[in-house]
C-alpha positions in Angstrom: -10.0 -5.0 -3.5 -9.3 -1.3 -4.3 -12.2 -1.2 -6.7 -14.5 -1.3 -3.7 -14.0 2.2 -2.7 -14.6 3.8 -6.1 -18.3 4.4 -5.6 -17.8 5.5 -2.0 -15.5 8.4 -3.1 -17.3 8.9 -6.5 -14.3 7.8 -8.6 -14.3 6.3 -12.1 -11.0 4.5 -11.9 -8.3 3.5 -9.4 -6.4 6.6 -8.7 -3.3 5.1 -7.0 -2.4 2.0 -9.2 1.3 1.5 -9.2 1.6 0.2 -12.7 3.2 3.1 -14.7 0.7 5.0 -16.7 1.9 7.8 -18.8 -1.5 9.4 -18.6 -1.0 10.0 -14.9 2.5 11.4 -15.2 3.0 14.2 -12.6 5.1 17.1 -13.7 5.8 18.4 -10.1 8.8 17.8 -8.0 10.9 18.8 -11.0 9.8 15.7 -13.0 8.5 17.7 -15.8 11.7 19.8 -16.0 13.9 16.6 -16.1 11.8 15.2 -18.8 12.2 18.3 -21.0 15.9 18.2 -20.4 16.0 14.4 -21.3 14.3 15.3 -24.6 16.6 18.0 -25.5 19.7 15.9 -24.6 18.3 13.0 -26.6 17.9 15.0 -29.8 20.8 17.5 -29.7 23.6 16.7 -27.2 26.5 14.3 -27.4 27.5 11.5 -24.9 25.6 9.3 -22.4 22.8 10.6 -20.1 22.1 9.2 -16.7 19.0 9.5 -14.5 19.5 8.2 -10.9 16.7 8.0 -8.4 15.9 5.7 -5.3 13.5 2.7 -5.6 9.9 4.0 -6.2 10.8 7.5 -7.3 9.2 7.0 -10.7 12.2 6.2 -12.9 10.1 3.8 -15.1 7.3 6.3 -15.5 9.9 9.0 -16.6 11.5 6.5 -19.0 8.2 5.7 -20.7 7.3 9.4 -20.8 10.4 10.0 -22.6 9.8 7.3 -25.1 6.3 8.7 -25.7 7.6 12.2 -26.1 10.1 11.1 -28.6 7.8 9.1 -30.7 6.4 12.0 -32.8 10.0 13.5 -33.3 12.2 12.3 -35.9 13.7 9.6 -33.7 13.9 5.8 -33.3 13.9 4.4 -29.9 15.1 1.1 -28.3 13.9 0.3 -24.8 15.6 -2.2 -22.6 13.7 -2.9 -19.5 15.9 -5.7 -18.1 19.4 -5.1 -19.4 21.2 -8.1 -17.8 22.9 -8.9 -20.9 26.5 -9.8 -21.9 28.4 -7.8 -24.5 27.0 -9.8 -27.4 23.5 -10.0 -26.1 23.1 -6.2 -25.9 24.3 -5.7 -29.4 21.7 -8.3 -30.4 18.9 -6.7 -28.3 19.5 -3.2 -29.9 19.8 -4.6 -33.4 16.6 -6.6 -32.9 14.5 -3.3 -32.4 16.2 -1.6 -35.4 16.4 -4.2 -37.9 13.5 -6.2 -39.5 15.9 -9.2 -39.7 18.7 -8.9 -37.1 22.2 -10.1 -38.3 23.5 -13.5 -37.4 27.1 -14.2 -36.7 30.1 -13.0 -34.5 30.3 -9.8 -32.6 32.3 -8.0 -35.4 29.5 -8.9 -38.0 26.8 -7.6 -35.7 28.6 -4.4 -35.0 29.2 -3.7 -38.6 25.6 -4.4 -39.5 24.3 -2.1 -36.6 26.6 0.7 -37.7 25.2 0.4 -41.3 21.7 0.8 -40.0 22.5 3.8 -37.7 24.2 5.7 -40.6 21.2 5.1 -42.8 18.9 6.5 -40.1 21.2 9.4 -39.7 21.1 10.2 -43.4 17.3 10.2 -43.1 17.6 12.9 -40.4 16.5 10.6 -37.6 18.1 10.3 -34.2 18.5 6.8 -32.6 18.0 6.8 -28.9 18.6 3.8 -26.6 16.8 3.8 -23.3 18.0 1.4 -20.6 16.0 1.0 -17.4 17.4 -0.6 -14.3 21.0 0.1 -15.6 22.6 -0.3 -12.2 22.0 -4.0 -12.7 24.2 -4.1 -15.8 27.5 -6.1 -15.7 30.6 -3.9 -15.8 31.5 -5.4 -19.3 28.2 -4.6 -20.8 28.5 -1.0 -19.6 31.9 -0.9 -21.4 30.2 -2.2 -24.5 27.7 0.7 -24.2 30.7 3.2 -24.2 32.0 1.5 -27.4 28.5 1.8 -29.0 28.5 5.6 -28.1 31.7 5.9 -30.2 29.8 5.0 -33.4 29.9 8.3 -35.2 30.1 10.1 -38.5 32.8 12.7 -39.1 30.7 15.2 -37.1 28.0 13.6 -35.1 27.3 10.6 -32.9 25.1 8.0 -34.3 23.6 6.6 -31.0 22.2 8.4 -28.0 22.1 6.3 -24.8 20.0 7.2 -21.7 20.6 5.2 -18.5 18.0 4.9 -15.7 19.2 3.4 -12.4 19.2 3.5 -8.6 22.1 5.3 -6.8 24.2 2.0 -7.2 24.6 3.1 -10.8 26.8 6.0 -9.6 28.8 3.5 -7.5 29.1 1.1 -10.5 30.4 3.9 -12.7 32.9 5.1 -9.9 34.8 1.8 -10.3 38.2 2.3 -11.8 37.6 0.0 -14.7 34.7 2.1 -15.8 36.2 5.5 -15.5 36.0 5.9 -19.4 32.2 5.3 -19.2 31.8 7.8 -16.6 33.7 10.3 -18.4 31.2 10.0 -21.3 28.3 11.0 -19.1 27.3 14.4 -20.6 24.2 15.0 -18.2 23.2 13.5 -15.0 19.6 14.0 -13.6 18.5 13.0 -10.0 15.0 12.4 -8.9 14.3 13.9 -5.5 11.6 12.8 -3.0 8.4 14.9 -3.0 8.1 17.4 -0.3 4.9 18.0 1.6 3.5 20.5 -0.8 4.5 18.5 -3.9 3.0 15.3 -2.3 -0.3 17.0 -1.5 -0.4 18.3 -5.2 0.4 14.7 -6.5 -2.4 13.2 -4.5 -4.9 15.8 -5.7 -3.6 15.2 -9.3 -4.2 11.5 -9.2 -7.5 11.8 -7.5 -8.9 14.4 -10.1 -7.6 12.1 -12.9 -9.7 9.4 -11.4 -12.8 11.6 -11.1 -12.6 13.1 -7.8 -14.9 16.2 -7.6 -14.5 17.3 -4.0 -11.9 19.2 -2.0 -9.1 17.8 0.1 -9.7 14.1 0.7 -6.7 13.6 3.0 -6.8 15.9 6.0 -3.6 17.8 7.1 -2.5 15.2 9.7 -3.1 12.4 7.4 -1.1 14.1 4.6 1.8 14.8 7.0 2.0 11.1 8.0 1.7 10.0 4.4 4.6 12.2 3.4 6.6 11.1 6.4 5.9 7.3 6.0 6.5 7.2 2.2 9.7 9.3 2.4 8.3 11.3 -0.6 8.5 8.2 -2.9 5.6 8.2 -5.3 5.3 4.4 -5.5 5.0 4.1 -1.6 2.9 7.2 -1.6 0.5 5.4 -4.0 0.3 2.3 -1.9 -0.3 4.0 1.4 -2.9 6.4 0.0 -4.7 3.4 -1.6 -4.7 1.5 1.7 -5.9 4.6 3.7 -8.8 5.1 1.3 -9.6 1.4 1.6 -9.6 1.9 5.5 -11.9 5.0 5.2 -14.3 3.1 2.9 -14.5 0.2 5.4 -15.3 2.5 8.1 -17.9 4.5 6.0 -16.2 7.9 6.5 -16.1 10.5 3.9 -12.6 11.8 4.4 -9.2 10.1 5.1 -7.8 11.0 8.5 -4.7 10.2 10.4 -6.2 7.0 12.0 -6.9 5.4 8.5 -3.2 6.5 7.5 -1.8 5.0 10.6 -3.5 1.6 9.9 -2.2 1.7 6.4 1.3 2.5 7.4 1.3 -0.1 10.1 0.2 -2.6 7.7 2.8 -1.8 5.0 6.0 -0.9 6.7 8.6 -3.1 8.4 8.8 -3.1 12.2 11.9 -0.8 12.3 10.3 1.7 10.2 7.1 1.8 12.2 9.1 2.1 15.2 10.8 5.2 13.9 7.5 6.7 13.0 5.6 5.9 16.2 8.1 5.9 19.1 6.5 4.8 22.3 6.6 8.3 23.9 6.1 10.4 20.8 3.9 9.5 17.8 1.9 6.7 19.1 -1.5 8.1 20.1 -2.1 5.5 22.8 1.1 6.6 24.7 0.3 10.5 24.5 -3.3 9.8 25.6 -2.0 7.7 28.4 0.2 10.5 29.6 -2.7 13.0 29.3 -5.3 10.9 31.2 -3.4 8.7 33.7 -2.8 11.4 36.3 -6.4 11.8 36.5 -7.0 8.3 37.8 -8.8 6.9 34.9 -10.5 3.8 36.1 -11.1 1.8 32.9 -9.5 -1.1 31.1 -8.7 -0.2 27.5 -10.3 -2.8 25.3 -8.1 -5.0 23.3 -6.9 -3.5 19.9 -6.1 -5.4 16.8 -4.4 -4.4 13.4 -6.6 -3.2 10.7 -5.8 -6.1 8.1 -5.6 -4.2 4.8 -3.0 -6.5 3.1 -0.7 -9.3 3.8 0.6 -7.6 6.9 4.3 -7.6 6.3 5.1 -10.3 8.8 3.7 -8.3 11.8 2.4 -10.4 14.6 -0.7 -9.3 16.6 1.2 -7.5 19.2 2.9 -5.3 16.9 -0.2 -4.7 15.0 -2.1 -3.5 18.2 0.6 -0.9 19.2 1.0 0.6 15.6 -2.2 0.2 13.6 -5.1 0.2 16.1 -4.6 3.3 18.3 -6.9 3.4 21.2 -9.3 6.6 21.8 -10.0 7.0 25.4 -12.8 9.1 26.8 -12.3 12.2 28.6 -11.6 11.6 32.2 -13.7 13.2 35.0 -12.3 15.4 37.6 -10.6 13.5 40.5 -13.1 14.8 43.0 -16.0 13.5 40.9 -14.8 9.9 40.7 -16.8 7.7 43.0 -15.1 5.3 45.5 -15.3 1.7 44.6 -14.5 -1.4 46.5 -11.8 -3.4 44.8 -13.0 -6.8 43.3 -11.0 -9.6 42.0 -13.0 -9.4 38.7 -12.9 -5.7 38.4 -10.6 -4.7 35.5 -10.3 -1.3 37.0 -8.2 -2.6 39.9 -5.4 -3.8 37.7 -2.0 -2.3 38.5 -0.6 0.4 36.3 1.7 -0.7 33.5 3.5 1.9 31.5 2.8 1.3 27.7 6.3 1.4 26.5 6.2 -1.7 24.6 3.7 -3.0 22.2 1.2 -5.3 23.7 -2.5 -6.3 23.6 -3.5 -4.7 26.9 -3.0 -1.3 28.5 -3.7 -1.4 32.2 -4.9 1.6 34.1 -3.6 4.1 36.6 -4.5 3.6 40.4 -7.4 5.7 41.9 -6.5 9.3 42.7 -5.3 10.1 46.2 -8.6 11.9 47.0 -10.7 8.6 46.7 -11.4 6.6 50.1 -9.0 3.9 50.8 -10.1 0.2 50.0 -11.3 -1.9 52.8 -8.6 -4.1 54.4 -10.8 -7.1 53.8 -10.8 -6.4 50.2 -8.5 -8.5 47.9 -5.3 -6.9 47.2 -4.7 -6.0 43.4 -2.2 -8.2 41.7 -0.4 -7.1 38.5 -1.7 -9.3 35.7 0.5 -9.8 32.6 -1.0 -9.6 29.2 -2.7 -12.8 28.2 -4.8 -14.0 25.5 -8.5 -12.9 25.7 -11.2 -14.9 24.1 -12.6 -12.1 21.9 -13.7 -12.1 18.3 -16.6 -14.6 18.8 -19.4 -14.0 16.4 -22.9 -13.2 17.5 -24.8 -16.4 17.7 -27.0 -16.8 14.7 -28.2 -20.4 14.8 -31.2 -19.8 12.5 -29.0 -18.0 10.0 -26.3 -20.8 10.0 -29.0 -23.4 9.7 -30.4 -21.7 6.6 -27.0 -21.7 5.1 -26.5 -25.5 5.3 -28.0 -25.8 1.7 -25.0 -25.3 -0.5 -26.9 -23.8 -3.4 -25.6 -20.3 -4.3 -29.1 -19.0 -4.9 -30.1 -20.1 -1.3 -26.9 -18.4 0.2 -27.7 -15.2 -1.7 -31.3 -15.1 -0.6 -30.5 -15.7 3.1 -27.8 -13.0 2.9 -30.0 -10.4 1.3 -32.7 -11.0 3.9 -30.1 -10.9 6.8 -28.5 -7.6 5.6 -31.9 -5.9 4.8 -33.2 -6.3 8.3 -33.0 -2.9 9.9 -32.4 -4.7 13.3 -29.2 -6.3 11.9 -26.5 -4.3 13.5 -22.6 -4.7 13.9 -20.0 -5.8 11.5 -18.8 -8.4 9.2 -15.6 -9.4 7.4 -15.6 -8.9 3.7 -13.3 -11.4 2.1 -13.6 -10.5 -1.6 -15.6 -8.7 -4.2 -15.5 -10.4 -7.6 -17.0 -9.5 -10.9 -20.1 -11.5 -11.7 -21.3 -13.7 -13.0 -18.9 -16.4 -11.7 -21.3 -18.3 -9.6 -19.5 -21.8 -9.7 -16.2 -20.2 -8.6 -17.8 -18.0 -5.8 -19.7 -21.0 -4.4 -16.6 -23.1 -4.4 -14.8 -20.5 -2.3 -17.8 -20.0 0.0 -17.8 -23.7 0.6 -14.0 -23.9 1.1 -14.2 -21.0 3.7 -17.1 -22.6 5.4 -15.2 -25.8 5.8 -12.1 -24.2 7.0 -14.1 -22.3 9.7 -15.9 -25.5 10.8 -12.6 -27.2 11.0 -11.1 -24.6 13.0 -13.2 -25.2 16.0 -14.8 -21.8 15.6 -18.3 -20.9 16.9 -20.9 -21.1 14.1 -19.8 -18.6 11.5 -22.0 -17.9 8.6 -20.4 -17.4 5.1 -22.6 -14.9 3.2 -22.7 -14.1 -0.4 -24.7 -11.4 -2.2 -24.5 -9.2 -5.2 -23.5 -5.4 -5.3 -23.1 -2.9 -8.0 -19.5 -1.3 -8.1 -19.1 1.2 -10.9 -22.6 0.1 -12.3 -21.1 -3.4 -12.8 -22.3 -6.5 -11.0 -20.0 -8.0 -8.3 -20.3 -10.9 -6.0 -19.5 -9.9 -2.5 -18.4 -12.6 0.1 -18.5 -12.1 3.9 -17.7 -14.2 7.0 -19.3 -13.8 10.3 -21.5 -11.3 12.2 -19.8 -9.3 15.0 -21.1 -6.9 17.6 -18.0 -4.7 17.5 -15.2 -3.8 15.2 -12.6 -5.2 17.7 -14.4 -8.5 17.7 -14.2 -8.7 13.9 -10.5 -7.7 13.9 -9.7 -10.3 16.5 -11.5 -12.9 14.4 -9.3 -12.0 11.4 -6.2 -12.4 13.6 -7.3 -15.8 14.7 -8.9 -17.1 11.6 -7.3 -19.9 9.5 -5.2 -19.3 6.3 -8.3 -19.8 4.0 -9.7 -16.5 5.5 -6.5 -14.4 5.7 -5.4 -15.1 2.3 -8.2 -13.0 0.9 -6.8 -9.8 2.7 -10.1 -9.3 4.7 -11.6 -6.0 5.6 -13.9 -5.2 8.3 -17.2 -3.7 7.1 -20.1 -2.1 8.9 -23.4 -3.7 8.1 -25.0 -0.3 8.0 -22.5 0.9 5.4 -23.2 -2.3 3.3 -26.9 -1.6 3.4 -26.3 1.8 1.8 -24.3 0.4 -1.2 -26.2 0.1 -4.5 -27.9 -3.3 -5.1 -28.8 -4.7 -8.5 
């Protein structure tokens, strides 16, 4: 659904797609220097070259950039993306790229044919370079075969240059005693390092400008710090978190990505242990820091239930985890203690709940007791009793019986007309849950999905929930947009998502403001 935010930010294409695109190669973080070193080593040096980097550091992008830069040079390249071959298979894979008709027969016959082709290319002044991605997954016997291939030579020069790209496990593999001869042939070793804060900022702006961004800093300073910390400087994770953060900003209708949007993206993407490290109960979680700030003032309010901002699959988080990490609570400024009016305790008054320290994730934050200066409660008043967190019936949609009645007609044209009229009403306020945006025209498919979702909602004993469909222009192209429900608050919509059946959650729904939807271009 990332295409949804392109118009919102004035972009022409997705800036943070994770599929390697050499047009988006970032030379910062020493990536450009390493690329130049690989080109020189491939065309002039002897021996095997290795490039090591953690998962998501950009090894595949770098390998493809190397192939692209070698293409105009007097060289022939072989690229092995999945090198889980045995000794004979890797010979066949290399020969297949170099010969129009790969030889058949035993290993000795194939090796002789390959050597003949390499000598011919050498006589033409061409260098043959074999680039192997994911080299850490190669069997030890196949790496030994690579060493033997590197021995193919004329009286003066090697005939084959081999470049290995792999995770740090490649170093561990080469450190094995049986592969010490292979390790001894490594003439150059490059290592991809994580991006620091300055490099990450430059990387994000580089990708945004490539996608058509015309403004200044899209991510504010606090958001950027959290992005770098959560991604550990890995470009792939940085792409994913930046994309989800922008989707959150789009859903809220804000022009800049702040720390709250990044928190939601981080909470949605990272495992529980990593989130706990980023948001310890007494340090990074804004709800706990705000609690420490306002509790001494005798704040007499019950903090509303939060829910995670569902931007993706959720990474296995349950609702309680998502509340603490991804939906920080913003509390109002507390009044001075002397200005707090005395209030008689009431069994139904949430302000009389006993204080509970917010040290563990949970859906309810209770409040501090009244300040000492407040008059004591009447003896006849009920004594406040601590109440443990319990499910609260939130997330109910606004009652729209007339709207639901109009949608009983299954025709797509009727559903679209009702939706357009509903959204166009200036009096229509609140939020809805956007399930998808799909390139039009695919009327039959969208109608089938709308009917499936409506049936799932009806079967889940939900209050009457309208399923709406209308057309919108994204990047000047027509899309079908599909929504479920009408909610008074964002928290209600989020709670609805959490309790919705699988037919809703599988679309990775996003909460949308109806005011923001009205501002989007219509056909």
